[in-house]
mmCIF file as Biopython writes it, N, C-alpha, C and O atoms, coordinates in Angstrom:
data_model
#
loop_
_atom_site.group_PDB
_atom_site.id
_atom_site.type_symbol
_atom_site.label_atom_id
_atom_site.label_alt_id
_atom_site.label_comp_id
_atom_site.label_asym_id
_atom_site.label_entity_id
_atom_site.label_seq_id
_atom_site.pdbx_PDB_ins_code
_atom_site.Cartn_x
_atom_site.Cartn_y
_atom_site.Cartn_z
_atom_site.occupancy
_atom_site.B_iso_or_equiv
_atom_site.auth_seq_id
_atom_site.auth_asym_id
_atom_site.pdbx_PDB_model_num
ATOM 1   N N  . MET A ? 1  ? 121.588 64.356 144.982 1.0 0.0 1  A 1 
ATOM 2   C CA . MET A ? 1  ? 120.862 64.233 143.726 1.0 0.0 1  A 1 
ATOM 3   C C  . MET A ? 1  ? 121.716 63.398 142.775 1.0 0.0 1  A 1 
ATOM 4   O O  . MET A ? 1  ? 122.912 63.652 142.628 1.0 0.0 1  A 1 
ATOM 5   N N  . ASP A ? 2  ? 121.119 62.422 142.141 1.0 0.0 2  A 1 
ATOM 6   C CA . ASP A ? 2  ? 121.894 61.589 141.243 1.0 0.0 2  A 1 
ATOM 7   C C  . ASP A ? 2  ? 122.097 62.271 139.891 1.0 0.0 2  A 1 
ATOM 8   O O  . ASP A ? 2  ? 121.467 63.283 139.586 1.0 0.0 2  A 1 
ATOM 9   N N  . THR A ? 3  ? 122.980 61.701 139.104 1.0 0.0 3  A 1 
ATOM 10  C CA . THR A ? 3  ? 123.366 62.308 137.830 1.0 0.0 3  A 1 
ATOM 11  C C  . THR A ? 3  ? 122.190 62.453 136.875 1.0 0.0 3  A 1 
ATOM 12  O O  . THR A ? 3  ? 122.067 63.470 136.192 1.0 0.0 3  A 1 
ATOM 13  N N  . GLY A ? 4  ? 121.334 61.453 136.823 1.0 0.0 4  A 1 
ATOM 14  C CA . GLY A ? 4  ? 120.182 61.508 135.919 1.0 0.0 4  A 1 
ATOM 15  C C  . GLY A ? 4  ? 119.258 62.667 136.229 1.0 0.0 4  A 1 
ATOM 16  O O  . GLY A ? 4  ? 118.792 63.356 135.322 1.0 0.0 4  A 1 
ATOM 17  N N  . LYS A ? 5  ? 118.990 62.884 137.508 1.0 0.0 5  A 1 
ATOM 18  C CA . LYS A ? 5  ? 118.123 63.993 137.897 1.0 0.0 5  A 1 
ATOM 19  C C  . LYS A ? 5  ? 118.798 65.330 137.623 1.0 0.0 5  A 1 
ATOM 20  O O  . LYS A ? 5  ? 118.143 66.298 137.236 1.0 0.0 5  A 1 
ATOM 21  N N  . THR A ? 6  ? 120.109 65.377 137.827 1.0 0.0 6  A 1 
ATOM 22  C CA . THR A ? 6  ? 120.850 66.614 137.567 1.0 0.0 6  A 1 
ATOM 23  C C  . THR A ? 6  ? 120.784 66.978 136.093 1.0 0.0 6  A 1 
ATOM 24  O O  . THR A ? 6  ? 120.546 68.134 135.743 1.0 0.0 6  A 1 
ATOM 25  N N  . ILE A ? 7  ? 120.994 65.996 135.236 1.0 0.0 7  A 1 
ATOM 26  C CA . ILE A ? 7  ? 120.947 66.238 133.789 1.0 0.0 7  A 1 
ATOM 27  C C  . ILE A ? 7  ? 119.544 66.659 133.370 1.0 0.0 7  A 1 
ATOM 28  O O  . ILE A ? 7  ? 119.381 67.597 132.590 1.0 0.0 7  A 1 
ATOM 29  N N  . LEU A ? 8  ? 118.540 65.973 133.883 1.0 0.0 8  A 1 
ATOM 30  C CA . LEU A ? 8  ? 117.155 66.307 133.539 1.0 0.0 8  A 1 
ATOM 31  C C  . LEU A ? 8  ? 116.803 67.716 133.995 1.0 0.0 8  A 1 
ATOM 32  O O  . LEU A ? 8  ? 116.154 68.465 133.264 1.0 0.0 8  A 1 
ATOM 33  N N  . THR A ? 9  ? 117.227 68.075 135.193 1.0 0.0 9  A 1 
ATOM 34  C CA . THR A ? 9  ? 116.970 69.417 135.707 1.0 0.0 9  A 1 
ATOM 35  C C  . THR A ? 9  ? 117.657 70.468 134.850 1.0 0.0 9  A 1 
ATOM 36  O O  . THR A ? 9  ? 117.070 71.504 134.538 1.0 0.0 9  A 1 
ATOM 37  N N  . PHE A ? 10 ? 118.900 70.200 134.471 1.0 0.0 10 A 1 
ATOM 38  C CA . PHE A ? 10 ? 119.632 71.134 133.619 1.0 0.0 10 A 1 
ATOM 39  C C  . PHE A ? 10 ? 118.935 71.307 132.271 1.0 0.0 10 A 1 
ATOM 40  O O  . PHE A ? 10 ? 118.753 72.431 131.804 1.0 0.0 10 A 1 
ATOM 41  N N  . LEU A ? 11 ? 118.549 70.210 131.656 1.0 0.0 11 A 1 
ATOM 42  C CA . LEU A ? 11 ? 117.891 70.291 130.348 1.0 0.0 11 A 1 
ATOM 43  C C  . LEU A ? 11 ? 116.561 71.034 130.437 1.0 0.0 11 A 1 
ATOM 44  O O  . LEU A ? 11 ? 116.225 71.822 129.554 1.0 0.0 11 A 1 
ATOM 45  N N  . ALA A ? 12 ? 115.814 70.782 131.496 1.0 0.0 12 A 1 
ATOM 46  C CA . ALA A ? 12 ? 114.532 71.480 131.668 1.0 0.0 12 A 1 
ATOM 47  C C  . ALA A ? 12 ? 114.757 72.975 131.849 1.0 0.0 12 A 1 
ATOM 48  O O  . ALA A ? 12 ? 114.026 73.785 131.279 1.0 0.0 12 A 1 
ATOM 49  N N  . GLY A ? 13 ? 115.753 73.344 132.630 1.0 0.0 13 A 1 
ATOM 50  C CA . GLY A ? 13 ? 116.061 74.760 132.837 1.0 0.0 13 A 1 
ATOM 51  C C  . GLY A ? 13 ? 116.543 75.427 131.564 1.0 0.0 13 A 1 
ATOM 52  O O  . GLY A ? 13 ? 116.157 76.554 131.255 1.0 0.0 13 A 1 
ATOM 53  N N  . ALA A ? 14 ? 117.393 74.720 130.825 1.0 0.0 14 A 1 
ATOM 54  C CA . ALA A ? 14 ? 117.899 75.276 129.571 1.0 0.0 14 A 1 
ATOM 55  C C  . ALA A ? 14 ? 116.766 75.475 128.564 1.0 0.0 14 A 1 
ATOM 56  O O  . ALA A ? 14 ? 116.709 76.496 127.879 1.0 0.0 14 A 1 
ATOM 57  N N  . ALA A ? 15 ? 115.881 74.508 128.480 1.0 0.0 15 A 1 
ATOM 58  C CA . ALA A ? 15 ? 114.748 74.616 127.557 1.0 0.0 15 A 1 
ATOM 59  C C  . ALA A ? 15 ? 113.827 75.761 127.954 1.0 0.0 15 A 1 
ATOM 60  O O  . ALA A ? 15 ? 113.366 76.521 127.102 1.0 0.0 15 A 1 
ATOM 61  N N  . THR A ? 16 ? 113.562 75.881 129.238 1.0 0.0 16 A 1 
ATOM 62  C CA . THR A ? 16 ? 112.698 76.963 129.717 1.0 0.0 16 A 1 
ATOM 63  C C  . THR A ? 16 ? 113.315 78.320 129.416 1.0 0.0 16 A 1 
ATOM 64  O O  . THR A ? 16 ? 112.628 79.234 128.963 1.0 0.0 16 A 1 
ATOM 65  N N  . GLY A ? 17 ? 114.601 78.447 129.667 1.0 0.0 17 A 1 
ATOM 66  C CA . GLY A ? 17 ? 115.291 79.707 129.391 1.0 0.0 17 A 1 
ATOM 67  C C  . GLY A ? 17 ? 115.301 80.046 127.911 1.0 0.0 17 A 1 
ATOM 68  O O  . GLY A ? 17 ? 115.105 81.200 127.529 1.0 0.0 17 A 1 
ATOM 69  N N  . ALA A ? 18 ? 115.529 79.041 127.081 1.0 0.0 18 A 1 
ATOM 70  C CA . ALA A ? 18 ? 115.552 79.273 125.638 1.0 0.0 18 A 1 
ATOM 71  C C  . ALA A ? 18 ? 114.186 79.716 125.126 1.0 0.0 18 A 1 
ATOM 72  O O  . ALA A ? 18 ? 114.092 80.641 124.319 1.0 0.0 18 A 1 
ATOM 73  N N  . VAL A ? 19 ? 113.138 79.063 125.590 1.0 0.0 19 A 1 
ATOM 74  C CA . VAL A ? 19 ? 111.783 79.431 125.165 1.0 0.0 19 A 1 
ATOM 75  C C  . VAL A ? 19 ? 111.447 80.843 125.629 1.0 0.0 19 A 1 
ATOM 76  O O  . VAL A ? 19 ? 110.902 81.637 124.863 1.0 0.0 19 A 1 
ATOM 77  N N  . ALA A ? 20 ? 111.769 81.155 126.872 1.0 0.0 20 A 1 
ATOM 78  C CA . ALA A ? 20 ? 111.487 82.499 127.392 1.0 0.0 20 A 1 
ATOM 79  C C  . ALA A ? 20 ? 112.240 83.557 126.593 1.0 0.0 20 A 1 
ATOM 80  O O  . ALA A ? 20 ? 111.675 84.596 126.251 1.0 0.0 20 A 1 
ATOM 81  N N  . ALA A ? 21 ? 113.496 83.302 126.298 1.0 0.0 21 A 1 
ATOM 82  C CA . ALA A ? 21 ? 114.293 84.265 125.538 1.0 0.0 21 A 1 
ATOM 83  C C  . ALA A ? 21 ? 113.711 84.479 124.144 1.0 0.0 21 A 1 
ATOM 84  O O  . ALA A ? 21 ? 113.644 85.610 123.662 1.0 0.0 21 A 1 
ATOM 85  N N  . LEU A ? 22 ? 113.296 83.406 123.508 1.0 0.0 22 A 1 
ATOM 86  C CA . LEU A ? 22 ? 112.739 83.529 122.161 1.0 0.0 22 A 1 
ATOM 87  C C  . LEU A ? 22 ? 111.394 84.242 122.163 1.0 0.0 22 A 1 
ATOM 88  O O  . LEU A ? 22 ? 111.108 85.045 121.275 1.0 0.0 22 A 1 
ATOM 89  N N  . LEU A ? 23 ? 110.574 83.949 123.160 1.0 0.0 23 A 1 
ATOM 90  C CA . LEU A ? 23 ? 109.258 84.584 123.209 1.0 0.0 23 A 1 
ATOM 91  C C  . LEU A ? 23 ? 109.346 86.067 123.549 1.0 0.0 23 A 1 
ATOM 92  O O  . LEU A ? 23 ? 108.479 86.845 123.152 1.0 0.0 23 A 1 
ATOM 93  N N  . LEU A ? 24 ? 110.366 86.458 124.268 1.0 0.0 24 A 1 
ATOM 94  C CA . LEU A ? 24 ? 110.517 87.860 124.647 1.0 0.0 24 A 1 
ATOM 95  C C  . LEU A ? 24 ? 111.341 88.662 123.640 1.0 0.0 24 A 1 
ATOM 96  O O  . LEU A ? 24 ? 111.435 89.885 123.750 1.0 0.0 24 A 1 
ATOM 97  N N  . ALA A ? 25 ? 111.931 87.990 122.671 1.0 0.0 25 A 1 
ATOM 98  C CA . ALA A ? 25 ? 112.743 88.667 121.660 1.0 0.0 25 A 1 
ATOM 99  C C  . ALA A ? 25 ? 111.831 89.428 120.690 1.0 0.0 25 A 1 
ATOM 100 O O  . ALA A ? 25 ? 110.726 88.975 120.391 1.0 0.0 25 A 1 
ATOM 101 N N  . PRO A ? 26 ? 112.292 90.575 120.205 1.0 0.0 26 A 1 
ATOM 102 C CA . PRO A ? 26 ? 111.465 91.399 119.310 1.0 0.0 26 A 1 
ATOM 103 C C  . PRO A ? 26 ? 111.525 90.954 117.843 1.0 0.0 26 A 1 
ATOM 104 O O  . PRO A ? 26 ? 111.786 91.773 116.962 1.0 0.0 26 A 1 
ATOM 105 N N  . ASP A ? 27 ? 111.289 89.684 117.580 1.0 0.0 27 A 1 
ATOM 106 C CA . ASP A ? 27 ? 111.277 89.176 116.208 1.0 0.0 27 A 1 
ATOM 107 C C  . ASP A ? 27 ? 109.837 88.914 115.774 1.0 0.0 27 A 1 
ATOM 108 O O  . ASP A ? 27 ? 108.908 88.953 116.581 1.0 0.0 27 A 1 
ATOM 109 N N  . SER A ? 28 ? 109.678 88.647 114.489 1.0 0.0 28 A 1 
ATOM 110 C CA . SER A ? 28 ? 108.349 88.324 113.976 1.0 0.0 28 A 1 
ATOM 111 C C  . SER A ? 28 ? 107.918 86.951 114.483 1.0 0.0 28 A 1 
ATOM 112 O O  . SER A ? 28 ? 108.751 86.146 114.901 1.0 0.0 28 A 1 
ATOM 113 N N  . GLY A ? 29 ? 106.631 86.692 114.442 1.0 0.0 29 A 1 
ATOM 114 C CA . GLY A ? 29 ? 106.104 85.409 114.896 1.0 0.0 29 A 1 
ATOM 115 C C  . GLY A ? 29 ? 106.660 84.241 114.106 1.0 0.0 29 A 1 
ATOM 116 O O  . GLY A ? 29 ? 106.987 83.201 114.678 1.0 0.0 29 A 1 
ATOM 117 N N  . LYS A ? 30 ? 106.771 84.405 112.789 1.0 0.0 30 A 1 
ATOM 118 C CA . LYS A ? 30 ? 107.283 83.329 111.947 1.0 0.0 30 A 1 
ATOM 119 C C  . LYS A ? 30 ? 108.726 83.008 112.306 1.0 0.0 30 A 1 
ATOM 120 O O  . LYS A ? 30 ? 109.094 81.840 112.436 1.0 0.0 30 A 1 
ATOM 121 N N  . LYS A ? 31 ? 109.533 84.033 112.462 1.0 0.0 31 A 1 
ATOM 122 C CA . LYS A ? 31 ? 110.942 83.829 112.794 1.0 0.0 31 A 1 
ATOM 123 C C  . LYS A ? 31 ? 111.081 83.186 114.175 1.0 0.0 31 A 1 
ATOM 124 O O  . LYS A ? 31 ? 111.930 82.318 114.375 1.0 0.0 31 A 1 
ATOM 125 N N  . THR A ? 32 ? 110.255 83.607 115.114 1.0 0.0 32 A 1 
ATOM 126 C CA . THR A ? 32 ? 110.287 83.037 116.462 1.0 0.0 32 A 1 
ATOM 127 C C  . THR A ? 32 ? 109.918 81.562 116.430 1.0 0.0 32 A 1 
ATOM 128 O O  . THR A ? 32 ? 110.565 80.750 117.092 1.0 0.0 32 A 1 
ATOM 129 N N  . ARG A ? 33 ? 108.890 81.204 115.672 1.0 0.0 33 A 1 
ATOM 130 C CA . ARG A ? 33 ? 108.488 79.799 115.566 1.0 0.0 33 A 1 
ATOM 131 C C  . ARG A ? 33 ? 109.589 78.959 114.931 1.0 0.0 33 A 1 
ATOM 132 O O  . ARG A ? 33 ? 109.824 77.826 115.351 1.0 0.0 33 A 1 
ATOM 133 N N  . GLU A ? 34 ? 110.265 79.504 113.923 1.0 0.0 34 A 1 
ATOM 134 C CA . GLU A ? 34 ? 111.372 78.783 113.294 1.0 0.0 34 A 1 
ATOM 135 C C  . GLU A ? 34 ? 112.493 78.537 114.300 1.0 0.0 34 A 1 
ATOM 136 O O  . GLU A ? 34 ? 113.059 77.446 114.355 1.0 0.0 34 A 1 
ATOM 137 N N  . ARG A ? 35 ? 112.803 79.550 115.088 1.0 0.0 35 A 1 
ATOM 138 C CA . ARG A ? 35 ? 113.846 79.392 116.110 1.0 0.0 35 A 1 
ATOM 139 C C  . ARG A ? 35 ? 113.434 78.369 117.159 1.0 0.0 35 A 1 
ATOM 140 O O  . ARG A ? 35 ? 114.249 77.549 117.582 1.0 0.0 35 A 1 
ATOM 141 N N  . LEU A ? 36 ? 112.172 78.412 117.582 1.0 0.0 36 A 1 
ATOM 142 C CA . LEU A ? 36 ? 111.689 77.443 118.566 1.0 0.0 36 A 1 
ATOM 143 C C  . LEU A ? 36 ? 111.808 76.018 118.036 1.0 0.0 36 A 1 
ATOM 144 O O  . LEU A ? 36 ? 112.238 75.118 118.757 1.0 0.0 36 A 1 
ATOM 145 N N  . ARG A ? 37 ? 111.427 75.815 116.781 1.0 0.0 37 A 1 
ATOM 146 C CA . ARG A ? 37 ? 111.534 74.483 116.182 1.0 0.0 37 A 1 
ATOM 147 C C  . ARG A ? 37 ? 112.979 74.015 116.154 1.0 0.0 37 A 1 
ATOM 148 O O  . ARG A ? 37 ? 113.275 72.864 116.477 1.0 0.0 37 A 1 
ATOM 149 N N  . SER A ? 38 ? 113.871 74.909 115.769 1.0 0.0 38 A 1 
ATOM 150 C CA . SER A ? 38 ? 115.286 74.563 115.693 1.0 0.0 38 A 1 
ATOM 151 C C  . SER A ? 38 ? 115.842 74.215 117.069 1.0 0.0 38 A 1 
ATOM 152 O O  . SER A ? 38 ? 116.536 73.212 117.235 1.0 0.0 38 A 1 
ATOM 153 N N  . ARG A ? 39 ? 115.532 75.047 118.046 1.0 0.0 39 A 1 
ATOM 154 C CA . ARG A ? 39 ? 116.034 74.798 119.411 1.0 0.0 39 A 1 
ATOM 155 C C  . ARG A ? 39 ? 115.435 73.516 119.981 1.0 0.0 39 A 1 
ATOM 156 O O  . ARG A ? 39 ? 116.121 72.764 120.672 1.0 0.0 39 A 1 
ATOM 157 N N  . ALA A ? 40 ? 114.168 73.267 119.696 1.0 0.0 40 A 1 
ATOM 158 C CA . ALA A ? 40 ? 113.523 72.046 120.196 1.0 0.0 40 A 1 
ATOM 159 C C  . ALA A ? 40 ? 114.173 70.811 119.581 1.0 0.0 40 A 1 
ATOM 160 O O  . ALA A ? 40 ? 114.384 69.809 120.265 1.0 0.0 40 A 1 
ATOM 161 N N  . ALA A ? 41 ? 114.488 70.883 118.298 1.0 0.0 41 A 1 
ATOM 162 C CA . ALA A ? 41 ? 115.154 69.760 117.639 1.0 0.0 41 A 1 
ATOM 163 C C  . ALA A ? 41 ? 116.536 69.533 118.242 1.0 0.0 41 A 1 
ATOM 164 O O  . ALA A ? 41 ? 116.938 68.391 118.468 1.0 0.0 41 A 1 
ATOM 165 N N  . ASP A ? 42 ? 117.260 70.613 118.503 1.0 0.0 42 A 1 
ATOM 166 C CA . ASP A ? 42 ? 118.580 70.496 119.127 1.0 0.0 42 A 1 
ATOM 167 C C  . ASP A ? 42 ? 118.467 69.868 120.512 1.0 0.0 42 A 1 
ATOM 168 O O  . ASP A ? 42 ? 119.233 68.969 120.859 1.0 0.0 42 A 1 
ATOM 169 N N  . ALA A ? 43 ? 117.519 70.343 121.292 1.0 0.0 43 A 1 
ATOM 170 C CA . ALA A ? 43 ? 117.328 69.822 122.651 1.0 0.0 43 A 1 
ATOM 171 C C  . ALA A ? 43 ? 116.933 68.350 122.615 1.0 0.0 43 A 1 
ATOM 172 O O  . ALA A ? 43 ? 117.379 67.564 123.451 1.0 0.0 43 A 1 
ATOM 173 N N  . ALA A ? 44 ? 116.104 67.979 121.658 1.0 0.0 44 A 1 
ATOM 174 C CA . ALA A ? 44 ? 115.694 66.581 121.536 1.0 0.0 44 A 1 
ATOM 175 C C  . ALA A ? 44 ? 116.896 65.705 121.201 1.0 0.0 44 A 1 
ATOM 176 O O  . ALA A ? 44 ? 117.020 64.593 121.714 1.0 0.0 44 A 1 
ATOM 177 N N  . GLY A ? 45 ? 117.773 66.200 120.349 1.0 0.0 45 A 1 
ATOM 178 C CA . GLY A ? 45 ? 118.984 65.447 120.010 1.0 0.0 45 A 1 
ATOM 179 C C  . GLY A ? 45 ? 119.885 65.251 121.216 1.0 0.0 45 A 1 
ATOM 180 O O  . GLY A ? 45 ? 120.406 64.158 121.439 1.0 0.0 45 A 1 
ATOM 181 N N  . VAL A ? 46 ? 120.068 66.309 121.991 1.0 0.0 46 A 1 
ATOM 182 C CA . VAL A ? 46 ? 120.898 66.218 123.199 1.0 0.0 46 A 1 
ATOM 183 C C  . VAL A ? 46 ? 120.263 65.259 124.197 1.0 0.0 46 A 1 
ATOM 184 O O  . VAL A ? 46 ? 120.951 64.429 124.792 1.0 0.0 46 A 1 
ATOM 185 N N  . ALA A ? 47 ? 118.959 65.373 124.379 1.0 0.0 47 A 1 
ATOM 186 C CA . ALA A ? 47 ? 118.260 64.488 125.317 1.0 0.0 47 A 1 
ATOM 187 C C  . ALA A ? 47 ? 118.389 63.031 124.889 1.0 0.0 47 A 1 
ATOM 188 O O  . ALA A ? 47 ? 118.599 62.150 125.723 1.0 0.0 47 A 1 
ATOM 189 N N  . LYS A ? 48 ? 118.265 62.782 123.594 1.0 0.0 48 A 1 
ATOM 190 C CA . LYS A ? 48 ? 118.386 61.413 123.088 1.0 0.0 48 A 1 
ATOM 191 C C  . LYS A ? 48 ? 119.774 60.861 123.367 1.0 0.0 48 A 1 
ATOM 192 O O  . LYS A ? 48 ? 119.915 59.714 123.790 1.0 0.0 48 A 1 
ATOM 193 N N  . GLU A ? 49 ? 120.812 61.682 123.129 1.0 0.0 49 A 1 
ATOM 194 C CA . GLU A ? 49 ? 122.183 61.254 123.406 1.0 0.0 49 A 1 
ATOM 195 C C  . GLU A ? 49 ? 122.363 60.918 124.882 1.0 0.0 49 A 1 
ATOM 196 O O  . GLU A ? 49 ? 122.960 59.896 125.220 1.0 0.0 49 A 1 
ATOM 197 N N  . LYS A ? 50 ? 121.848 61.775 125.760 1.0 0.0 50 A 1 
ATOM 198 C CA . LYS A ? 50 ? 121.995 61.556 127.202 1.0 0.0 50 A 1 
ATOM 199 C C  . LYS A ? 50 ? 121.245 60.305 127.647 1.0 0.0 50 A 1 
ATOM 200 O O  . LYS A ? 50 ? 121.728 59.560 128.500 1.0 0.0 50 A 1 
ATOM 201 N N  . ILE A ? 51 ? 120.083 60.076 127.081 1.0 0.0 51 A 1 
ATOM 202 C CA . ILE A ? 51 ? 119.318 58.873 127.425 1.0 0.0 51 A 1 
ATOM 203 C C  . ILE A ? 51 ? 120.078 57.629 126.995 1.0 0.0 51 A 1 
ATOM 204 O O  . ILE A ? 51 ? 120.164 56.659 127.747 1.0 0.0 51 A 1 
ATOM 205 N N  . LEU A ? 52 ? 120.631 57.655 125.785 1.0 0.0 52 A 1 
ATOM 206 C CA . LEU A ? 52 ? 121.393 56.503 125.307 1.0 0.0 52 A 1 
ATOM 207 C C  . LEU A ? 52 ? 122.633 56.272 126.158 1.0 0.0 52 A 1 
ATOM 208 O O  . LEU A ? 52 ? 122.976 55.127 126.452 1.0 0.0 52 A 1 
ATOM 209 N N  . GLU A ? 53 ? 123.313 57.352 126.558 1.0 0.0 53 A 1 
ATOM 210 C CA . GLU A ? 53 ? 124.475 57.223 127.442 1.0 0.0 53 A 1 
ATOM 211 C C  . GLU A ? 53 ? 124.058 56.611 128.777 1.0 0.0 53 A 1 
ATOM 212 O O  . GLU A ? 53 ? 124.750 55.745 129.312 1.0 0.0 53 A 1 
ATOM 213 N N  . GLY A ? 54 ? 122.937 57.060 129.306 1.0 0.0 54 A 1 
ATOM 214 C CA . GLY A ? 54 ? 122.441 56.522 130.568 1.0 0.0 54 A 1 
ATOM 215 C C  . GLY A ? 54 ? 122.086 55.049 130.462 1.0 0.0 54 A 1 
ATOM 216 O O  . GLY A ? 54 ? 122.372 54.267 131.368 1.0 0.0 54 A 1 
ATOM 217 N N  . LEU A ? 55 ? 121.466 54.675 129.359 1.0 0.0 55 A 1 
ATOM 218 C CA . LEU A ? 55 ? 121.119 53.268 129.150 1.0 0.0 55 A 1 
ATOM 219 C C  . LEU A ? 55 ? 122.368 52.408 129.030 1.0 0.0 55 A 1 
ATOM 220 O O  . LEU A ? 55 ? 122.411 51.297 129.559 1.0 0.0 55 A 1 
ATOM 221 N N  . ASP A ? 56 ? 123.386 52.916 128.335 1.0 0.0 56 A 1 
ATOM 222 C CA . ASP A ? 56 ? 124.651 52.192 128.227 1.0 0.0 56 A 1 
ATOM 223 C C  . ASP A ? 56 ? 125.296 52.011 129.597 1.0 0.0 56 A 1 
ATOM 224 O O  . ASP A ? 56 ? 125.794 50.932 129.916 1.0 0.0 56 A 1 
ATOM 225 N N  . ALA A ? 57 ? 125.285 53.068 130.403 1.0 0.0 57 A 1 
ATOM 226 C CA . ALA A ? 57 ? 125.862 52.992 131.744 1.0 0.0 57 A 1 
ATOM 227 C C  . ALA A ? 57 ? 125.084 52.000 132.603 1.0 0.0 57 A 1 
ATOM 228 O O  . ALA A ? 57 ? 125.677 51.231 133.360 1.0 0.0 57 A 1 
ATOM 229 N N  . LEU A ? 58 ? 123.768 52.017 132.488 1.0 0.0 58 A 1 
ATOM 230 C CA . LEU A ? 58 ? 122.937 51.085 133.247 1.0 0.0 58 A 1 
ATOM 231 C C  . LEU A ? 58 ? 123.211 49.652 132.818 1.0 0.0 58 A 1 
ATOM 232 O O  . LEU A ? 58 ? 123.330 48.758 133.655 1.0 0.0 58 A 1 
ATOM 233 N N  . GLU A ? 59 ? 123.310 49.438 131.522 1.0 0.0 59 A 1 
ATOM 234 C CA . GLU A ? 59 ? 123.588 48.102 131.009 1.0 0.0 59 A 1 
ATOM 235 C C  . GLU A ? 59 ? 124.944 47.609 131.502 1.0 0.0 59 A 1 
ATOM 236 O O  . GLU A ? 59 ? 125.073 46.453 131.904 1.0 0.0 59 A 1 
ATOM 237 N N  . SER A ? 60 ? 125.947 48.470 131.475 1.0 0.0 60 A 1 
ATOM 238 C CA . SER A ? 60 ? 127.279 48.101 131.963 1.0 0.0 60 A 1 
ATOM 239 C C  . SER A ? 60 ? 127.242 47.763 133.446 1.0 0.0 60 A 1 
ATOM 240 O O  . SER A ? 60 ? 127.865 46.794 133.882 1.0 0.0 60 A 1 
ATOM 241 N N  . ALA A ? 61 ? 126.518 48.554 134.215 1.0 0.0 61 A 1 
ATOM 242 C CA . ALA A ? 61 ? 126.423 48.313 135.657 1.0 0.0 61 A 1 
ATOM 243 C C  . ALA A ? 61 ? 125.725 46.988 135.941 1.0 0.0 61 A 1 
ATOM 244 O O  . ALA A ? 61 ? 126.119 46.260 136.852 1.0 0.0 61 A 1 
ATOM 245 N N  . LEU A ? 62 ? 124.698 46.677 135.172 1.0 0.0 62 A 1 
ATOM 246 C CA . LEU A ? 62 ? 123.981 45.419 135.376 1.0 0.0 62 A 1 
ATOM 247 C C  . LEU A ? 62 ? 124.827 44.216 134.976 1.0 0.0 62 A 1 
ATOM 248 O O  . LEU A ? 62 ? 124.730 43.157 135.596 1.0 0.0 62 A 1 
ATOM 249 N N  . GLU A ? 63 ? 125.657 44.370 133.946 1.0 0.0 63 A 1 
ATOM 250 C CA . GLU A ? 63 ? 126.526 43.281 133.506 1.0 0.0 63 A 1 
ATOM 251 C C  . GLU A ? 63 ? 127.609 42.991 134.532 1.0 0.0 63 A 1 
ATOM 252 O O  . GLU A ? 63 ? 128.049 41.848 134.655 1.0 0.0 63 A 1 
ATOM 253 N N  . GLU A ? 64 ? 128.049 44.007 135.272 1.0 0.0 64 A 1 
ATOM 254 C CA . GLU A ? 64 ? 129.101 43.835 136.268 1.0 0.0 64 A 1 
ATOM 255 C C  . GLU A ? 64 ? 128.611 43.058 137.480 1.0 0.0 64 A 1 
ATOM 256 O O  . GLU A ? 64 ? 129.412 42.428 138.171 1.0 0.0 64 A 1 
ATOM 257 N N  . GLU A ? 65 ? 127.322 43.090 137.748 1.0 0.0 65 A 1 
ATOM 258 C CA . GLU A ? 65 ? 126.782 42.401 138.932 1.0 0.0 65 A 1 
ATOM 259 C C  . GLU A ? 65 ? 126.671 40.930 138.737 1.0 0.0 65 A 1 
ATOM 260 O O  . GLU A ? 65 ? 126.235 40.218 139.642 1.0 0.0 65 A 1 
#
């Protein structure tokens, strides 16, 4: 499995686990939605960083050829 698929699989698993944990937690609906929004924003930031890193690596690899 290549690095990109590994990272994507990890992020998908982490997101699924976070959502499941929040939905099963005994908090109010409003508080749960706030937590989901926060976690989703965090995950989006991490995903964006990883995508940019991957694009940089791809660009470097293409320049070397």
